[in-house]
C-alpha positions in Angstrom: -3.7 17.8 29.3 -5.7 14.9 28.2 -6.8 13.4 25.0 -10.1 12.1 23.6 -7.7 9.5 22.0 -5.8 8.0 24.2 -4.9 7.8 27.6 -3.0 10.3 29.8 0.1 8.6 29.6 -0.1 8.2 25.6 -0.7 12.0 24.9 2.4 12.7 27.6 4.6 10.8 25.9 3.4 11.4 21.8 1.4 13.9 21.2 4.1 16.0 19.8 5.0 13.6 17.5 4.9 14.1 13.6 1.8 14.0 11.7 2.2 11.8 9.2 1.2 7.9 8.4 4.9 6.4 8.4 6.3 2.8 7.8 7.5 1.5 11.1 9.9 -0.7 12.2 9.4 -3.0 14.6 12.0 -5.6 14.7 10.4 -9.2 15.4 13.0 -10.6 17.0 11.5 -8.5 20.3 14.6 -6.0 20.8 13.4 -3.2 21.5 17.1 -2.0 21.0 16.6 -3.8 17.4 15.8 -1.3 14.6 14.8 -1.4 11.2 15.3 0.3 8.7 12.9 -0.9 5.5 14.2 -0.4 2.2 12.4 2.1 0.2 9.9 3.4 3.0 11.8 5.8 4.8 12.5 8.1 1.6 8.6 8.8 1.2 8.5 10.0 5.1 11.2 12.6 4.3 9.6 13.7 1.0 6.6 14.9 3.1 8.2 15.7 6.4 10.4 18.5 4.6 8.1 19.2 1.4 11.2 19.5 -1.1 10.5 22.4 -3.5 11.4 19.7 -6.4 9.5 16.0 -5.9 11.4 14.2 -8.2 14.7 14.1 -6.3 15.3 11.0 -5.2 17.1 9.4 -2.2 20.1 7.9 -1.2 20.9 6.3 2.4 21.4 9.0 4.9 25.1 10.7 4.9 27.3 9.3 7.5 30.3 10.3 9.0 33.7 8.9 7.2 31.2 6.2 5.7 30.8 6.7 2.3 30.8 3.4 -0.6 32.5 3.7 -3.5 29.7 2.8 -6.3 31.0 2.1 -9.6 30.0 4.2 -12.4 26.8 3.0 -14.6 27.6 1.5 -18.0 25.3 0.9 -20.6 23.4 -3.1 -20.6 23.5 -2.9 -16.8 20.6 -4.5 -15.8 18.8 -4.2 -12.5 15.3 -6.3 -11.5 13.2 -3.0 -11.0 13.5 0.5 -12.2 13.4 1.7 -8.5 16.4 0.1 -7.9 18.0 1.9 -10.4 16.9 5.3 -10.0 18.4 4.3 -6.4 21.6 3.1 -7.3 21.8 6.0 -9.9 21.4 8.4 -6.7 23.8 7.0 -4.2 26.5 6.7 -7.6 25.8 10.7 -7.6 26.1 11.7 -3.9 29.3 10.2 -4.3 30.1 12.4 -7.6 28.5 15.7 -5.9 26.0 15.7 -7.8 22.0 15.1 -7.1 19.7 13.0 -9.1 16.0 14.4 -10.5 13.3 12.3 -12.5 13.0 13.8 -16.0 10.9 12.1 -18.9 8.8 8.6 -18.6 7.5 6.7 -21.7 4.8 4.9 -21.5 1.4 4.5 -19.1 -0.5 2.3 -17.7 -2.9 1.6 -20.7 0.2 0.6 -22.4 1.3 -3.0 -22.8 4.5 -2.3 -21.2 3.1 0.5 -18.9 6.2 2.5 -17.9 9.1 1.5 -20.5 11.9 3.4 -20.1 12.7 6.7 -17.5 15.3 9.0 -17.7 17.3 10.2 -14.9 19.8 13.3 -15.3 21.9 15.9 -13.0 19.7 18.1 -10.8 20.6 20.8 -13.1 20.1 19.3 -16.3 17.2 21.4 -18.4 16.8 25.4 -18.9 16.3 27.8 -16.1 13.0 27.6 -15.0 10.7 30.4 -16.2 10.2 33.2 -13.7 6.7 33.0 -11.6 4.1 35.1 -12.3 4.1 38.2 -10.1 7.9 38.0 -9.5 8.7 40.2 -12.6 7.5 43.2 -10.8 9.2 42.8 -7.8 12.5 42.1 -8.9 14.0 44.8 -8.2 13.1 44.5 -4.6 14.3 40.5 -4.5 17.8 39.1 -4.2 18.4 37.7 -7.4 19.6 34.1 -7.8 21.1 32.3 -10.0 19.4 29.7 -11.8 19.8 26.1 -10.6 19.7 24.4 -14.1 22.1 25.0 -16.6 21.5 22.0 -19.6 23.8 19.6 -17.9 23.5 16.8 -20.4 24.4 14.5 -17.2 22.1 11.3 -17.4 21.2 7.2 -17.1 18.4 6.1 -19.5 16.9 2.5 -18.4 14.4 0.9 -20.4 12.3 -1.9 -19.4 13.2 -5.8 -20.6 10.5 -8.3 -20.9 11.7 -11.8 -21.8 10.0 -14.8 -21.0 10.8 -15.5 -17.3 11.9 -12.5 -16.0 11.3 -8.6 -16.7 14.6 -6.0 -15.9 15.4 -2.5 -16.8 18.8 -1.7 -18.4 21.0 1.0 -19.1 20.9 2.1 -22.9 22.2 5.1 -21.9 24.5 6.9 -19.6 26.5 10.4 -19.8 28.3 11.8 -16.7 29.9 14.8 -18.7 28.7 17.4 -16.1 28.7 21.6 -17.5 29.2 22.7 -13.3 30.9 22.7 -11.1 30.4 19.6 -8.7 29.4 20.2 -5.0 31.9 19.2 -2.8 30.9 16.9 0.6 29.4 19.5 3.0 27.6 20.6 0.3 25.9 17.8 -0.7 25.6 16.9 2.9 22.4 19.9 3.5 21.7 19.6 -0.3 17.5 18.8 0.5 17.8 15.5 -1.7 20.2 13.9 1.6 18.9 15.7 4.4 17.3 12.6 6.9 15.6 12.7 10.5 14.6 9.2 11.3 12.1 7.8 13.4 14.6 7.1 16.3 15.6 11.1 16.1 12.8 12.6 16.2 11.4 10.8 19.4 14.9 11.5 20.4 13.7 15.6 19.4 10.6 15.2 20.8 11.3 14.3 24.0 14.5 17.1 24.4 12.1 19.5 23.4 9.4 18.9 26.5 12.3 18.7 28.6 12.8 22.3 28.3 15.9 21.9 26.0 15.9 24.5 22.7 16.9 23.5 18.8 20.8 24.5 20.0 20.9 22.2 22.8 19.6 19.6 20.8 21.7 19.1 18.3 24.8 19.6 20.4 22.7 16.6 22.5 22.4 14.8 19.9 25.9 15.4 18.2 27.3 14.5 21.6 25.3 11.0 22.0 26.0 10.0 18.4 29.6 10.5 18.4 30.2 12.9 15.7 31.5 16.6 15.6 29.3 19.8 14.6 27.8 20.1 12.0 28.4 16.7 10.8 24.6 15.3 11.5 22.3 14.3 8.5 19.8 17.5 9.1 20.3 20.9 10.3 18.6 23.4 12.4 16.2 24.2 10.6 14.9 21.2 9.9 15.3 20.8 13.3 12.8 23.8 13.3 10.4 23.1 10.7 10.1 19.1 12.6 9.3 21.2 15.9 6.9 23.6 14.1 4.8 21.3 12.5 4.3 19.1 15.7 3.3 21.4 17.5 0.5 22.0 15.5 -1.6 19.0 17.1 -4.4 19.5 19.2 -5.5 15.9 20.0 -8.1 16.9 22.0 -11.2 16.6 19.6 -9.9 14.5 17.3 -11.5 11.6 18.7 -14.5 12.6 18.9 -14.0 14.2 15.8 -13.0 10.9 14.4 -16.6 9.2 15.5 -18.3 12.0 14.1 -17.4 11.3 11.0 -18.1 7.5 11.1 -21.6 8.0 12.7 -22.5 11.2 9.7 -21.3 8.6 7.3 -23.6 5.6 8.9 -26.8 8.4 8.9 -25.8 8.8 5.0 -25.5 5.3 3.8 -26.8 2.6 6.4 -24.4 0.2 5.2 -21.3 1.7 6.2 -19.9 -0.3 9.1 -17.8 0.8 12.0 -17.0 -0.7 15.5 -15.0 0.6 18.6 -14.4 0.6 21.7 -13.1 2.6 24.6 -10.5 3.0 27.4 -12.7 5.2 29.6 -15.4 7.0 29.0 -14.9 9.6 25.6 -11.6 8.1 25.2 -11.2 6.2 22.3 -9.2 2.9 21.8 -9.7 0.9 18.8 -12.1 1.6 15.8 -12.4 -0.8 12.2 -14.7 0.0 9.6 -15.2 -0.9 6.2 -17.5 0.1 3.3 -20.6 -0.9 1.3 -18.8 -2.2 -1.7 -16.0 -3.5 0.2 -18.3 -5.7 2.0 -19.5 -6.7 -1.5 -15.6 -7.5 -3.0 -14.6 -10.1 0.2 -17.5 -12.1 -0.3 -16.7 -12.7 -4.0 -13.3 -12.3 -3.4 -11.7 -12.6 0.5 -10.5 -15.8 0.6 -7.1 -14.2 0.2 -6.4 -11.5 2.6 -3.4 -9.1 3.3 -3.3 -7.8 6.5 -1.1 -5.1 6.3 0.0 -3.6 10.2 3.3 -1.8 8.8 2.0 1.8 9.3 1.9 4.0 11.8 0.4 7.3 12.7 3.5 8.7 14.6 1.5 11.5 15.7 -0.8 9.6 17.5 1.3 6.7 18.5 -0.9 4.5 16.8 -0.7 1.6 14.4 -2.9 1.0 11.8 -3.9 -2.2 10.0 -5.4 -2.6 7.0 -6.9 -5.7 5.4 -7.0 -6.1 1.1 -6.8 -8.6 -1.6 -6.9 -9.3 -5.1 -10.1 -9.4 -7.7 -10.0 -11.2 -10.6 -8.5 -9.3 -12.9 -5.4 -8.9 -10.8 -6.2 -5.4 -9.2 -5.5 -4.8 -5.3 -9.2 -4.7 -3.3 -9.8 -2.7 -0.2 -11.8 -4.4 2.4 -10.9 -2.4 6.0 -9.3 -0.5 8.0 -8.3 -0.4 11.9 -6.5 2.1 14.1 -5.7 0.9 17.1 -4.3 2.0 20.4 -0.9 -0.4 20.5 0.3 -3.4 19.0 -0.3 -5.8 22.0 -1.7 -9.7 21.2 -5.2 -8.6 22.5 -5.2 -5.6 20.2 -4.5 -7.5 17.4 -7.3 -10.1 18.8 -9.9 -7.7 19.0 -8.7 -6.1 15.4 -9.4 -9.6 14.1 -12.7 -10.6 16.1 -14.2 -6.9 14.9 -13.3 -7.8 11.2 -14.6 -10.8 11.3 -18.2 -9.6 12.2 -18.3 -7.1 9.7 -17.3 -9.5 7.1 -20.8 -11.7 8.9 -18.7 -14.4 10.6 -17.0 -15.5 6.9 -13.2 -16.5 7.7 -11.0 -16.5 4.6 -8.7 -19.2 3.5 -5.5 -17.7 3.9 -4.0 -14.6 5.3 -0.1 -13.0 4.5 0.8 -10.2 6.9 4.0 -8.6 8.4 6.3 -10.9 9.7 5.2 -10.1 12.9 5.8 -12.8 16.4 2.5 -10.9 18.3 0.6 -11.1 15.1 1.2 -14.0 14.0 0.3 -15.5 17.6 -3.2 -13.1 17.5 -3.9 -15.4 14.4 -3.8 -18.7 15.3 -6.2 -17.5 18.1 -8.8 -16.3 16.0 -8.0 -17.9 12.8 -7.7 -21.5 13.6 -8.7 -23.0 10.2 -6.8 -19.7 8.7 -3.6 -21.0 6.8 -1.3 -17.9 7.9 1.4 -16.6 5.8 4.1 -13.7 6.0 4.6 -11.5 2.9 8.2 -12.4 1.4 8.3 -8.4 0.4 8.2 -7.2 3.4 10.8 -9.9 4.8 13.1 -8.7 2.0 12.6 -5.4 3.5 14.0 -6.0 6.3 17.2 -7.5 5.2 19.5 -4.9 5.0 18.9 -4.2 8.4 19.4 -7.1 9.9 22.7 -8.7 8.0 23.7 -6.7 5.3 26.2 -4.8 7.8 27.9 -8.5 9.1 28.2 -9.6 5.4 28.9 -6.3 3.5 30.3 -6.9 0.1 28.3 -10.5 -0.1 25.2 -9.1 1.2 23.6 -9.0 -2.7 25.1 -12.5 -3.1 23.8 -14.0 0.2 19.8 -12.2 -0.8 20.1 -13.5 -4.7 20.5 -16.8 -2.6 18.2 -16.4 -0.6 15.3 -15.8 -3.2 16.1 -18.8 -5.0 16.1 -21.2 -2.3 12.2 -20.0 -0.7 11.2 -20.7 -4.5 12.6 -24.4 -4.5 10.0 -27.4 -5.4 10.4 -30.1 -1.8 10.8 -28.7 1.5 13.4 -31.9 1.7 15.8 -29.8 -1.1 14.6 -26.3 1.1 16.4 -27.9 4.4 19.6 -28.8 2.6 20.3 -25.6 1.0 19.3 -23.7 4.1 21.9 -25.1 6.0 24.2 -24.3 3.5 23.7 -20.6 3.2 24.4 -20.3 6.9 26.9 -22.2 7.3 28.6 -20.6 4.3 27.6 -17.5 5.1 28.2 -17.6 9.1 24.9 -16.6 10.6 24.2 -19.4 12.7 24.4 -17.2 15.5 22.3 -14.3 14.0 19.4 -14.2 16.2 17.7 -12.6 12.6 17.9 -15.6 10.7 17.7 -18.2 13.5 14.1 -16.8 13.8 13.6 -16.7 9.8 14.5 -20.0 10.3 11.8 -21.4 12.9 9.2 -19.5 11.5 10.2 -20.5 7.7 6.9 -23.1 7.4 4.9 -18.9 7.3 7.2 -17.9 4.5 9.2 -20.6 2.6 7.1 -22.0 -0.7 7.5 -25.7 0.0 5.9 -25.5 3.1 2.9 -23.7 1.1 2.1 -25.1 -1.9 -0.5 -26.7 -0.3 -2.3 -23.8 0.4 -4.5 -21.1 -1.6 -3.1 -17.9 -1.9 -4.2 -16.8 -5.6 -0.6 -15.5 -7.2 -0.1 -13.0 -4.1 2.5 -16.0 -2.9 4.2 -15.5 -5.7 4.4 -11.9 -6.5 3.6 -10.2 -2.9 3.4 -7.0 -5.0 0.8 -5.3 -2.7 0.6 -2.7 -0.7 -1.1 -0.5 1.3 0.9 2.8 -0.6 -0.6 2.0 -3.9 -4.0 2.6 -2.3 -3.3 5.4 0.1 -0.7 7.0 -1.8 -1.7 10.5 -2.7 -5.1 10.6 -0.4 -3.4 9.9 3.1 -0.1 11.9 3.9 1.6 14.2 6.7 -1.1 16.7 6.6 -3.9 13.6 7.1 -5.5 14.3 10.9 -7.0 11.8 12.5 -10.6 13.5 12.6 -10.2 13.2 8.9 -8.8 9.6 8.5 -11.4 7.3 7.2 -13.4 10.3 4.8 -9.7 10.1 3.3 -9.4 6.5 3.1 -12.9 6.6 1.6 -11.9 8.5 -1.2 -9.1 6.5 -1.7 -10.9 4.0 -1.9 -13.9 4.9 -4.4 -11.1 6.2 -6.8 -9.1 2.6 -6.6 -12.7 1.2 -7.5 -13.3 3.7 -9.9 -9.8 3.0 -11.5 -10.5 -0.9 -11.4 -13.9 -0.2 -13.4 -12.1 1.9 -16.2 -9.5 -0.7 -16.4 -12.3 -3.7 -16.8 -13.9 -1.6 -19.2 -10.9 -1.1 -21.7 -9.9 -4.9 -20.9 -13.3 -5.2 -22.3 -12.6 -4.1 -25.2 -9.2 -6.1 -26.4 -9.2 -9.5 -27.9 -7.7 -12.9 -26.4 -5.0 -14.0 -28.3 -4.8 -17.7 -28.6 -1.1 -18.5 -29.9 -1.3 -22.3 -29.3 -4.3 -23.1 -31.5 -5.2 -26.1 -28.9 -8.8 -26.2 -27.9 -8.2 -26.2 -24.5 -6.9 -22.4 -24.7 -9.4 -21.2 -27.0 -12.0 -22.7 -24.1 -10.3 -20.8 -21.1 -10.2 -17.9 -23.6 -13.9 -18.1 -23.1 -14.7 -18.3 -19.5 -11.5 -16.8 -17.7 -11.1 -12.9 -17.3 -8.0 -11.3 -19.3 -5.7 -11.3 -16.1 -5.9 -15.5 -15.5 -6.3 -16.4 -19.1 -2.8 -15.0 -19.5 -1.1 -17.0 -16.2 -3.5 -19.7 -18.0 -1.7 -18.8 -21.5 1.7 -19.1 -20.1 0.8 -22.7 -18.7 0.2 -24.0 -21.6 2.6 -22.6 -23.8 5.3 -24.2 -21.3 3.5 -27.6 -21.6 4.4 -28.2 -25.0 8.3 -28.3 -23.5 7.6 -31.0 -21.4 7.8 -34.8 -21.3 5.4 -37.3 -20.2 5.8 -41.1 -19.2 3.4 -43.4 -17.8 4.4 -44.9 -14.7 1.3 -46.7 -13.6 -2.6 -46.4 -15.0 -3.5 -42.5 -14.4 -0.3 -42.0 -13.0 2.5 -40.2 -14.9 5.6 -38.7 -14.4 6.1 -34.8 -16.1 9.4 -33.4 -16.3 11.3 -31.1 -18.9 12.9 -32.5 -21.9 16.0 -31.2 -20.9 15.9 -32.9 -17.4 17.2 -36.3 -17.1 16.2 -36.5 -13.3 13.3 -35.2 -10.9 10.1 -34.1 -12.8 6.4 -34.0 -11.1 3.8 -37.0 -10.4 0.7 -36.4 -12.0 -2.8 -38.8 -11.5 -5.4 -37.6 -14.1 -8.3 -39.6 -14.5 -10.3 -38.0 -17.6 -13.2 -40.2 -16.9 -14.3 -38.7 -13.1 -12.7 -35.6 -14.6 -9.7 -36.2 -11.4 -6.6 -34.7 -12.3 -3.8 -33.6 -9.7 -0.2 -32.4 -9.4 2.9 -33.0 -6.9 3.7 -29.8 -7.7 0.4 -28.3 -6.1 0.3 -25.6 -9.0 -4.1 -26.0 -9.0 -3.8 -25.2 -5.4 -2.2 -23.0 -4.9 -3.0 -20.6 -7.5 -6.1 -21.7 -8.9 -4.8 -22.1 -12.3 -4.2 -25.5 -13.8 -0.3 -26.2 -14.0 1.7 -26.8 -17.3 2.3 -30.7 -16.1 -1.2 -31.2 -15.9 -2.1 -29.2 -19.1 0.7 -31.3 -20.9 -1.1 -34.8 -19.8 -4.6 -33.6 -20.5 -3.5 -32.8 -24.0 -2.2 -36.7 -24.5 -5.5 -37.8 -23.3 -7.7 -35.9 -25.8 -9.1 -33.7 -23.1 -10.2 -30.5 -25.2 -12.3 -28.7 -22.6 -11.4 -28.0 -19.2 -13.1 -29.8 -17.1 -15.0 -27.4 -15.0 -13.8 -27.7 -11.1 -10.4 -26.6 -12.7 -11.9 -23.1 -13.6 -12.9 -22.0 -10.3 -14.8 -18.6 -10.1 -13.4 -16.4 -8.6 -10.9 -15.8 -12.0 -14.2 -16.1 -14.1 -15.5 -12.8 -16.1 -18.9 -13.2 -14.7 -17.2 -12.8 -10.9 -16.3 -9.4 -11.4 -17.6 -6.6 -9.7 -18.6 -4.6 -12.7 -21.0 -6.2 -14.7 -21.7 -5.0 -18.3 -25.7 -5.5 -16.7 -24.7 -2.7 -14.2 -26.4 0.0 -16.1 -25.9 3.6 -16.9 -22.9 3.9 -14.8 -20.9 0.6 -16.9 -22.4 2.3 -20.6 -20.6 5.7 -19.3 -17.1 3.8 -18.3 -16.6 1.8 -21.2 -17.8 4.7 -23.9 -14.9 6.7 -21.6 -12.6 4.1 -22.3 -13.6 3.8 -25.8 -13.3 7.4 -26.9 -9.3 7.5 -24.8 -8.4 5.1 -26.7 -9.6 6.8 -30.0 -8.3 10.4 -28.8 -5.0 8.0 -28.3 -5.0 6.7 -32.1 -6.2 9.8 -33.7 -3.4 12.1 -32.4 -0.6 9.9 -33.8 -0.9 12.0 -37.3 -2.9 14.9 -39.1 -5.0 12.0 -41.5 -6.2 10.4 -38.6 -7.6 13.2 -36.5 -9.5 14.4 -39.8 -10.8 11.1 -40.2 -11.9 10.8 -36.3 -12.8 14.8 -36.5 -15.4 14.2 -38.9 -17.2 10.9 -38.6 -17.3 12.0 -34.7 -19.0 15.2 -35.8 -21.9 13.1 -38.1 -22.0 10.6 -35.6 -22.5 13.5 -32.4 -25.7 14.8 -35.2 -26.9 11.0 -35.8 -27.4 10.9 -31.9 -29.0 13.9 -31.3 -31.9 12.8 -33.2 -32.0 9.6 -31.6 -35.1 9.5 -28.9 -34.1 10.4 -25.3 -36.0 7.4 -23.7 -34.9 5.3 -20.6 -33.7 2.2 -22.4 -31.0 4.1 -24.0 -29.9 7.3 -22.2 -26.7 8.1 -20.4 -26.0 8.4 -17.2 -23.1 11.2 -17.7 -23.8 11.6 -13.7 -23.3 15.7 -14.4 -19.3 14.6 -15.2 -18.2 18.1 -17.4 -15.3 15.8 -19.0 -17.6 13.7 -20.7 -19.0 17.3 -21.8 -15.8 18.8 -23.1 -14.8 15.4 -25.2 -17.8 16.5 -27.1 -17.1 19.9 -27.3 -14.0 19.5 -29.0 -15.5 18.8 -31.9 -16.1 22.5 -34.2 -19.9 23.1 -35.4 -17.6 24.2 -38.7 -16.2 20.7 -39.1 -19.8 19.5 -40.2 -20.7 21.3 -43.5 -17.0 21.2 -44.7 -18.2 17.9 -45.6 -15.5 15.1 -45.3 -11.6 15.7 -44.7 -10.4 15.5 -48.7 -8.0 13.1 -48.8 -10.8 11.1 -46.8 -13.0 11.6 -50.0 -10.9 10.4 -52.0 -10.2 7.3 -50.4 -13.6 6.4 -50.1 -14.0 7.0 -53.6 -11.2 4.7 -54.5 -13.1 2.3 -52.3 -16.6 2.7 -53.7 -15.2 2.4 -57.4 -13.6 -0.7 -56.3 -16.9 -1.9 -55.2 -18.8 -1.0 -58.0 -16.2 -2.9 -60.2 
């Protein structure tokens, strides 16, 4: 059988692999036998593959024979860096103690000042028994009665976000380990849905054995022999293998390549500004394809100075790597630029991807580009983007560390990881070199090939070597990921022929979310905390996201002392430090200022050291050149002048805030209901001209918001308590 999408050998080897967009695990060391199990990505793969009845189950690491680490009991006050880390810890604790973990309630939302600020994790048997589904009661006589899985178990761990000046952590505020049911033994736990696990390596081996004519029973026995485990001790069951093979057999890649190109041509006909390029190995055999949307190209022109090229995802069903270019806009939101599907991971494939991307973006080179820690990709960037600063994503490096050194370090791994992160953020290359050698020596990792690879490429990930280059904040946090854009749109059911369309839906949704967020932010008032004129000046120009960063620097500048070393040159250091400090050269007459910390060069926001000197020199406004365009409000992709669509989004955001605030008490509800009813009547009496008409885009949700106001409330007059309140106000005014 020959495939349109790839060569005959590729189809023979991989046509039956799982249809999912998953995290791949190539190791930068180049050793084909070296597999990387990156933290936090295998879990999503499992949920998609097996389709658990309860999607709230959390997964621990896969169970293995004779290898069960003891997890100490959580305690009130225990701190975690992220909520994900806390969830993983409690999930592993539950696995050790014979129960599964389920997410229960969460408090907060993306619109809240703290976002999600509280989470409740509970035993899988917490809560009352679930009600019988409709239609089941009629056939209950013919069905086997099942014992309810939930029995109001009280075991739980509650975590709450703790925000301080310099960090955000999650703290355990409540913990109970009292169960009102029997706990599971290890055999039962191993085959519970939350811990069944087929790794990428096992999936490939299963497909290979199946193509060789082995049935499911023989496949299981072969894997048990290869792994040296007893019968029944694999981390997956016979049923899991059957489900996996059944899902794999449903792929028919014959026409998917042609369907993919057909989708691109249809999109091009509908919108001539849609851009795509592709190459073919032979006639009717797709090799590579890259594409971008109209809004993405416009976004790249505004914010393409910093690009993150994520190539860490893989279409296993088609044996193809996927690459996504995206960045960050002036409000700190992820912005999609383009996507590519390649035939393989060879350097020439990556070079074609970079060349095609630049052609789509009209030859505009990014200033900096962050990529995965991939040596072949590194060589491609050096060749095709010689004037672009290249760096490795630090979050992606951290995800590989456990697979590299956790086994050799064992209990010392967390200490190593903490010190590794600290050293990465040191001030100077000399400091980094000194502490790095100490770290490698202390943990006896001088012969480890992965640590050696990190050391050789330290100028690509260590902050002291990267400060002089602009990263727009991505160097500090690196929180952007493809998952944040694709989650919920591209999954195990997405076929290659539908991939571009689904990505387009995800991008449209992301853009709409950004536009609504911008509209909400426009309703907020900037809070001036220092009353310094320089802070007030920044608040009139910068976006809310950029101003918050600037404001932190302004507030921190008050903690620094200034010593003039020569004319227009100053030593700025923290008041609690006796040594060190940063050198600031400042010439107000020429509006020139630079600091040895390179904070402005790296983030585009003036650092606290320069701000301290400007304050000393009585500078009340920020020089124009230090308020760069990409952080200004007018650089936004969604302007106030964008017409009806902007006005609609603004009103929706305002209505959402009104609904949240008015639903708190009955008095608020009656007050808002009465005024909105009168406002609605007033609006209906206004002339329907083009200048004031709103483009509702035939949106039923907007009509639904209007229709919730009962007509009878208009004739009843204002609420009684409201009339009393207004009468009192009127009498005070008259007096």
